[in-house]
C-alpha positions as CSV (number, residue, x, y, z in Angstrom):
1,M,7.7,95.2,-15.0
2,H,9.2,94.1,-11.7
3,E,10.8,90.7,-11.4
4,A,9.1,88.0,-9.3
5,N,11.7,88.0,-6.5
6,I,12.3,89.8,-3.2
7,K,14.2,92.7,-5.0
8,G,11.3,93.1,-7.5
9,I,8.7,93.2,-4.7
10,A,10.8,95.7,-2.8
11,A,11.2,98.0,-5.8
12,A,7.5,97.8,-6.7
13,L,6.5,98.9,-3.2
14,N,9.4,101.2,-2.5
15,L,10.3,99.2,0.6
16,S,13.6,97.8,1.8
17,I,14.6,94.3,0.9
18,G,14.8,93.5,4.6
19,T,11.2,94.6,5.2
20,V,10.0,92.4,2.3
21,D,12.0,89.5,3.5
22,R,10.5,89.7,7.0
23,A,7.0,89.9,5.5
24,L,7.4,86.9,3.3
25,H,9.0,84.8,5.9
26,G,6.6,85.6,8.8
27,R,9.2,87.4,11.0
28,R,8.6,90.2,13.4
29,G,9.4,93.9,13.0
30,I,6.8,95.0,10.6
31,S,3.1,95.9,10.8
32,E,0.3,93.6,9.7
33,Q,-0.7,96.2,7.1
34,T,2.8,96.1,5.5
35,R,2.9,92.3,5.6
36,Q,-0.4,92.1,3.8
37,L,0.7,94.7,1.2
38,V,3.9,92.6,0.5
39,L,2.0,89.3,0.3
40,E,-0.5,90.9,-2.1
41,K,2.3,92.2,-4.4
42,A,4.0,88.8,-4.2
43,R,0.9,87.1,-5.5
44,E,0.5,89.8,-8.2
45,L,4.0,89.2,-9.4
46,G,3.8,85.5,-9.2
47,Y,6.5,85.2,-6.6
48,R,7.4,81.7,-5.4
49,P,10.0,81.3,-2.7
50,N,13.1,79.1,-3.2
51,Y,12.6,76.9,-0.2
52,A,15.8,74.9,-0.7
53,A,17.9,78.0,-0.9
54,R,16.1,79.3,2.2
55,S,16.9,76.2,4.1
56,L,20.6,76.5,3.3
57,K,20.7,80.2,3.9
58,L,19.0,80.0,7.3
59,N,20.9,76.8,8.2
60,R,17.7,75.3,9.6
61,S,15.3,72.6,8.8
62,L,12.2,73.4,6.8
63,R,9.2,73.1,9.1
64,V,6.3,71.1,7.7
65,G,2.9,71.1,9.5
66,V,1.3,67.7,9.2
67,F,-2.4,67.7,10.2
68,L,-3.9,64.2,10.3
69,P,-6.8,62.6,12.3
70,T,-6.5,60.4,15.3
71,E,-9.2,58.0,13.9
72,F,-8.4,55.6,12.3
73,Q,-5.1,55.5,14.3
74,L,-3.4,52.5,12.6
75,F,-4.1,53.9,9.1
76,F,-2.9,57.4,9.8
77,D,0.0,56.3,12.0
78,A,1.3,54.4,9.0
79,I,1.0,57.6,7.0
80,R,2.9,59.4,9.7
81,D,5.6,56.7,9.7
82,G,6.0,57.2,5.9
83,I,6.3,60.9,6.3
84,T,8.9,60.6,9.1
85,A,10.9,58.1,7.1
86,A,10.9,60.2,3.9
87,C,11.9,63.3,5.8
88,A,14.8,61.5,7.5
89,A,15.9,60.2,4.1
90,S,15.9,63.6,2.4
91,T,19.4,64.7,1.2
92,L,18.3,67.8,-0.7
93,M,17.1,69.7,2.4
94,A,16.6,69.2,6.1
95,I,12.9,68.7,6.9
96,Q,11.3,68.8,10.3
97,P,7.7,67.3,10.3
98,L,5.5,68.7,13.0
99,F,2.5,66.5,13.7
100,Y,-0.9,67.7,14.9
101,R,-3.9,65.6,15.5
102,Y,-7.6,66.2,15.4
103,P,-10.3,63.7,16.4
104,R,-11.4,62.3,13.0
105,L,-11.9,63.2,9.3
106,G,-13.9,66.4,9.0
107,E,-14.0,67.1,12.7
108,G,-11.6,69.6,14.3
109,D,-9.3,70.1,11.3
110,I,-10.2,73.7,10.6
111,E,-9.9,74.8,14.2
112,L,-6.5,73.1,14.5
113,L,-5.2,74.7,11.3
114,E,-6.4,78.1,12.5
115,A,-4.7,77.6,15.9
116,H,-1.3,77.0,14.3
117,R,-1.5,79.1,11.1
118,N,0.8,81.8,12.5
119,E,3.6,79.3,12.9
120,H,4.5,80.0,9.3
121,F,5.2,76.5,8.1
122,D,7.3,76.1,4.9
123,A,4.6,73.6,3.7
124,C,1.5,71.9,5.1
125,I,0.1,68.4,4.7
126,V,-3.6,67.7,5.3
127,A,-6.2,65.0,5.0
128,P,-9.4,66.8,4.1
129,G,-12.5,65.1,5.5
130,N,-15.1,67.6,4.4
131,P,-13.2,69.7,1.8
132,K,-15.7,72.4,1.1
133,P,-15.7,74.2,4.5
134,L,-11.9,73.5,4.7
135,E,-11.1,75.2,1.3
136,P,-11.1,78.8,2.5
137,M,-8.5,77.9,5.1
138,L,-6.3,76.1,2.6
139,R,-6.6,78.9,0.1
140,S,-5.6,81.4,2.8
141,L,-2.4,79.4,3.6
142,I,-1.6,79.1,-0.1
143,Q,-2.0,82.9,-0.5
144,E,0.5,83.3,2.3
145,N,3.0,81.3,0.3
146,T,2.5,78.1,2.3
147,P,2.1,75.3,-0.2
148,V,-0.5,72.7,0.7
149,F,-0.4,69.0,-0.1
150,C,-3.2,66.5,0.5
151,V,-2.8,62.8,1.6
152,A,-5.2,59.9,2.0
153,T,-8.1,62.0,0.5
154,D,-8.3,65.2,-1.5
155,A,-9.6,68.8,-1.6
156,P,-9.3,69.3,-5.4
157,N,-10.8,72.8,-5.5
158,S,-8.7,74.3,-2.8
159,G,-5.6,75.2,-4.8
160,R,-3.5,72.5,-3.2
161,V,-0.3,71.7,-5.0
162,A,-0.8,67.9,-5.2
163,A,-2.7,65.0,-3.6
164,V,-1.4,61.5,-2.9
165,T,-4.1,59.0,-2.4
166,A,-5.1,55.4,-3.2
167,D,-7.2,55.2,-6.4
168,A,-10.5,55.1,-4.6
169,F,-12.7,54.6,-7.6
170,A,-10.6,51.6,-8.6
171,S,-10.9,50.2,-5.1
172,G,-14.7,50.3,-5.3
173,A,-14.7,48.9,-8.8
174,M,-12.5,46.0,-7.8
175,A,-14.8,45.2,-4.9
176,A,-17.8,45.2,-7.3
177,E,-16.1,42.9,-9.8
178,L,-15.2,40.4,-7.1
179,L,-18.8,40.3,-5.8
180,S,-20.3,40.2,-9.3
181,R,-18.4,36.9,-9.9
182,M,-19.4,35.3,-6.6
183,L,-23.0,36.3,-6.0
184,P,-26.1,34.6,-7.4
185,K,-28.7,36.6,-9.3
186,A,-31.2,38.6,-7.3
187,A,-28.8,38.9,-4.3
188,S,-28.6,42.3,-2.5
189,V,-25.4,44.1,-1.6
190,A,-24.7,46.8,0.9
191,V,-22.0,49.5,1.2
192,M,-20.8,50.9,4.5
193,T,-18.7,54.0,4.3
194,G,-17.4,56.9,6.4
195,E,-18.9,60.1,5.2
196,L,-19.8,60.9,1.6
197,T,-18.5,64.5,1.8
198,T,-15.0,62.9,2.0
199,V,-13.7,62.6,-1.6
200,D,-12.0,59.2,-0.9
201,H,-15.2,57.7,0.4
202,A,-17.5,59.1,-2.3
203,E,-15.2,57.8,-5.1
204,K,-15.1,54.3,-3.6
205,V,-18.9,54.2,-3.5
206,H,-19.2,55.6,-7.0
207,G,-16.7,53.0,-8.3
208,F,-18.6,50.2,-6.5
209,Q,-22.0,51.3,-7.8
210,D,-20.7,51.7,-11.4
211,G,-19.0,48.3,-11.2
212,I,-22.2,46.6,-10.0
213,R,-24.3,48.3,-12.8
214,Q,-21.7,47.3,-15.4
215,W,-21.0,43.7,-14.4
216,A,-24.0,42.6,-12.3
217,P,-27.0,44.8,-13.0
218,Q,-29.2,42.0,-11.6
219,L,-27.9,42.6,-8.1
220,K,-29.9,44.9,-5.7
221,L,-27.9,47.8,-4.3
222,L,-29.1,48.8,-0.8
223,P,-28.9,52.4,0.4
224,V,-25.4,53.5,1.4
225,A,-24.8,53.5,5.1
226,E,-22.6,56.3,6.4
227,C,-20.8,55.7,9.8
228,F,-19.1,59.1,9.9
229,E,-15.8,57.5,11.1
230,Q,-17.5,56.5,14.4
231,P,-17.0,52.8,15.4
232,E,-20.1,52.8,17.6
233,R,-22.2,54.1,14.7
234,A,-20.7,51.5,12.3
235,Y,-21.7,48.7,14.8
236,Q,-25.2,50.0,15.2
237,L,-25.7,50.5,11.4
238,A,-24.4,47.0,10.8
239,G,-26.7,45.6,13.4
240,S,-29.7,47.3,11.8
241,L,-28.7,46.1,8.4
242,L,-28.2,42.5,9.5
243,N,-31.5,42.4,11.3
244,L,-33.5,43.2,8.2
245,K,-35.7,40.5,6.8
246,T,-33.8,40.9,3.5
247,C,-30.4,40.6,5.0
248,P,-27.7,41.5,2.4
249,S,-25.8,38.7,0.7
250,A,-22.6,40.9,0.7
251,I,-21.2,44.0,2.4
252,Y,-18.4,46.2,1.1
253,M,-16.7,48.3,3.8
254,T,-14.9,51.3,2.3
255,T,-13.0,52.5,5.4
256,A,-10.7,51.0,8.0
257,H,-13.6,50.9,10.5
258,C,-14.3,47.3,9.6
259,A,-13.9,45.7,13.0
260,P,-17.3,46.8,14.4
261,V,-19.1,45.4,11.3
262,L,-17.2,42.1,11.5
263,R,-18.1,41.9,15.2
264,A,-21.8,42.5,14.4
265,C,-21.7,39.7,11.8
266,E,-19.9,37.3,14.1
267,E,-22.4,37.9,17.0
268,R,-25.2,36.9,14.6
269,G,-23.5,33.8,13.3
270,L,-23.3,35.3,9.8
271,L,-19.6,34.9,9.1
272,G,-19.1,32.7,6.1
273,R,-22.8,33.2,5.1
274,I,-22.3,36.9,4.0
275,L,-19.5,37.8,1.6
276,L,-17.4,40.5,3.2
277,I,-14.9,42.8,1.6
278,T,-13.0,45.2,3.8
279,T,-10.5,48.0,3.4
280,D,-6.8,48.1,4.5
281,L,-4.8,45.8,6.7
282,F,-4.8,45.9,10.5
283,P,-4.5,43.2,13.2
284,E,-8.3,42.8,13.8
285,V,-8.9,41.7,10.3
286,F,-6.1,39.2,10.0
287,P,-8.0,36.2,11.5
288,Y,-11.0,36.9,9.4
289,L,-8.9,36.9,6.2
290,Q,-7.1,33.7,7.3
291,S,-10.3,31.9,8.0
292,G,-11.9,33.1,4.8
293,A,-14.7,35.0,6.6
294,V,-13.5,38.1,4.8
295,V,-13.1,37.4,1.1
296,A,-10.6,40.2,0.5
297,T,-9.4,43.5,1.7
298,L,-8.3,46.4,-0.5
299,H,-5.1,47.8,0.9
300,Q,-4.6,51.6,0.4
301,R,-0.8,51.4,1.2
302,P,-0.7,54.3,3.8
303,L,3.0,54.0,4.5
304,T,3.7,54.5,0.8
305,Q,1.3,57.4,0.7
306,G,3.2,59.1,3.5
307,K,6.5,58.7,1.7
308,L,5.2,59.8,-1.7
309,V,3.6,63.0,-0.3
310,I,7.0,64.1,1.1
311,E,8.7,63.2,-2.2
312,Q,6.3,65.3,-4.1
313,M,6.7,68.2,-1.6
314,I,10.5,68.1,-2.0
315,R,10.2,68.1,-5.8
316,Y,7.9,71.1,-5.6
317,L,10.1,73.0,-3.2
318,T,13.2,72.5,-5.2
319,Q,11.9,72.5,-8.8
320,R,8.6,74.4,-8.6
321,T,6.8,71.5,-10.1
322,V,5.3,68.1,-9.2
323,E,5.3,64.9,-11.1
324,R,1.5,65.2,-11.2
325,S,-1.2,67.0,-9.3
326,E,-3.1,63.8,-8.5
327,F,-0.9,60.9,-7.5
328,R,-3.2,57.9,-7.2
329,L,-1.7,54.6,-6.0
330,A,-3.1,51.3,-7.3
331,P,-4.8,49.5,-4.4
332,H,-3.5,46.1,-3.5
333,L,-5.9,43.2,-3.4
334,V,-5.1,41.1,-0.3
335,M,-6.7,37.6,0.1
336,R,-6.0,34.6,2.2
337,S,-3.7,33.2,-0.4
338,N,-1.3,36.3,-0.4
339,L,-1.8,37.7,3.1
340,K,1.5,36.3,4.4
341,L,3.4,38.4,1.8
342,F,1.9,41.6,3.1
343,L,2.4,40.7,6.8
344,E,6.1,40.3,6.0
345,T,6.4,43.7,4.4
346,E,3.9,46.0,6.2
């Protein structure tokens, strides 16, 4: 039996230690056939590189590829800020986050990862929009000894090391409980979400639906409206929903794309007449919260998500383990009464 280290791989393949080292670390000077042979043997032996030692030995920062969408900018910029802050605060190893942007969740992420996969990152952070088509790419990175971490939403079947998200199911359930206490019998409620292939969105919808069935089975649940992370579509869907003869008594918006829906309500003079629950904190929603037009927003704490995903990554790179594979943050309920507290800290 050969040991699961560079010497063991070299002995098993009758190659030099230098050749194995170049193959494992993505350096030039060997053929692609040899590199694949080394990577396969490394997987067979269960080899896991010591990233902290590598950082010290090479006297360089570890390079972390961070692949996040442009939409919704304020939410994902807060995650980027958290990642940047946690990397700067790291004392165990020097970390260089390299940020790459694709248009929106589930659009352009695979192509962007493919375009940069040969840069041999020491780790990758992704926000999977549609996890199933993304899974082969993530598995390929992992097989090449690039650990993958998810943030904001998850790809649980990809082999990723860990995911840091808000507890999406709890968010939906909290929205349902609020409305169950405020709505009269026989009222109808609508849910507007991004895209149900996204784990985060699907779990919020499931949590909301389960909560309504549990606490207010008399309420009528309208079909879920998917805006696919497109503000224009969100506005159009909201308009269609509000123009129905049976206009809903309440709308729960599961993504940060709340502004177009709020605008549609305002244009029709429905603010204050429809109970509205939004997601996250951003400047456009502040006046609606302050006036009471929005009953509450469920804050997903993106800055904290960014910090925690780096902390879990560092733990894995130094100790070969993570605190847990699914790190779900409790969502914060923000209302008019406590909005000031969040404005002071966010």
